[in-house]
C-alpha positions as CSV (number, residue, x, y, z in Angstrom):
1,M,1.6,13.6,-5.7
2,T,2.2,17.3,-4.4
3,T,2.7,17.9,-0.9
4,V,2.6,21.2,0.6
5,S,2.7,22.4,4.4
6,I,-0.3,23.6,6.3
7,A,0.6,27.6,5.6
8,T,0.1,27.0,1.7
9,A,-2.7,24.7,1.6
10,K,-4.8,26.9,3.9
11,E,-3.7,30.2,1.2
12,C,-4.1,27.8,-1.8
13,L,-6.7,25.3,-0.7
14,S,-9.6,26.2,-3.8
15,D,-6.3,25.6,-6.4
16,L,-5.6,22.2,-4.1
17,I,-9.7,21.3,-4.4
18,A,-9.8,21.5,-8.2
19,K,-6.3,19.4,-8.6
20,A,-7.8,16.7,-6.5
21,E,-11.0,16.9,-8.7
22,Q,-8.6,16.2,-11.4
23,G,-7.6,13.1,-9.6
24,E,-4.5,14.2,-7.9
25,T,-3.3,13.6,-4.8
26,I,-1.7,16.2,-2.4
27,E,0.0,15.4,0.6
28,I,-0.4,18.3,3.4
29,E,3.2,18.3,6.0
30,R,3.4,20.1,8.9
31,H,7.6,20.5,9.4
32,G,8.3,18.4,6.7
33,K,6.3,15.3,8.2
34,A,3.1,14.4,6.3
35,V,0.3,15.0,8.2
36,A,-2.7,14.3,5.8
37,Q,-3.4,13.3,2.4
38,L,-6.1,15.1,0.7
39,V,-7.5,13.0,-2.4
40,P,-10.0,12.7,-5.3
41,A,-13.4,12.0,-3.9
42,D,-14.6,8.2,-4.8
43,P,-17.3,8.4,-8.4
44,T,-20.9,8.9,-7.4
45,R,-22.3,5.6,-7.0
46,E,-25.4,4.0,-9.7
47,A,-28.8,4.5,-8.2
48,I,-30.3,1.7,-7.1
49,D,-32.8,-0.1,-9.6
50,F,-35.7,-0.6,-6.6
51,V,-37.7,-2.1,-9.1
52,W,-35.2,-5.2,-10.0
53,L,-34.9,-5.3,-6.3
54,D,-38.0,-6.2,-5.3
55,S,-38.2,-8.1,-8.0
56,V,-35.1,-10.4,-6.4
57,I,-36.5,-10.1,-3.1
58,R,-39.9,-11.6,-3.8
59,Q,-38.4,-14.6,-5.9
60,M,-36.7,-15.5,-2.5
61,P,-38.2,-18.3,-0.8
62,Q,-39.9,-16.8,2.3
63,T,-39.5,-18.3,5.3
64,D,-42.2,-18.5,8.8
65,D,-41.7,-17.5,12.1
66,S,-41.1,-21.3,13.6
67,G,-37.8,-21.2,11.5
68,I,-36.5,-17.7,12.4
69,R,-37.5,-19.3,15.9
70,R,-35.7,-22.5,15.1
71,L,-32.5,-21.0,14.0
72,R,-32.2,-18.9,16.6
73,D,-33.1,-20.8,19.7
74,E,-30.2,-23.5,18.0
75,D,-27.4,-20.4,18.2
76,R,-27.0,-20.9,14.4
77,Y,-28.0,-17.1,12.8
């Protein structure tokens, strides 16, 4: 982990971001105390397959309106 002052972080922000992109964590200090961290972003998530999701939803049993009302009225939701 790299530790830098706020002034240094301002001067070298592009370089620090490049280090974070490589997986490094950068700690930013004010008067010798850590106040922030620059960390790598979470990896990009895989796209949702909406065709598959729709097929799964269609396989689920249907609940009619009276069943939903009954659950609501019995405080079991």
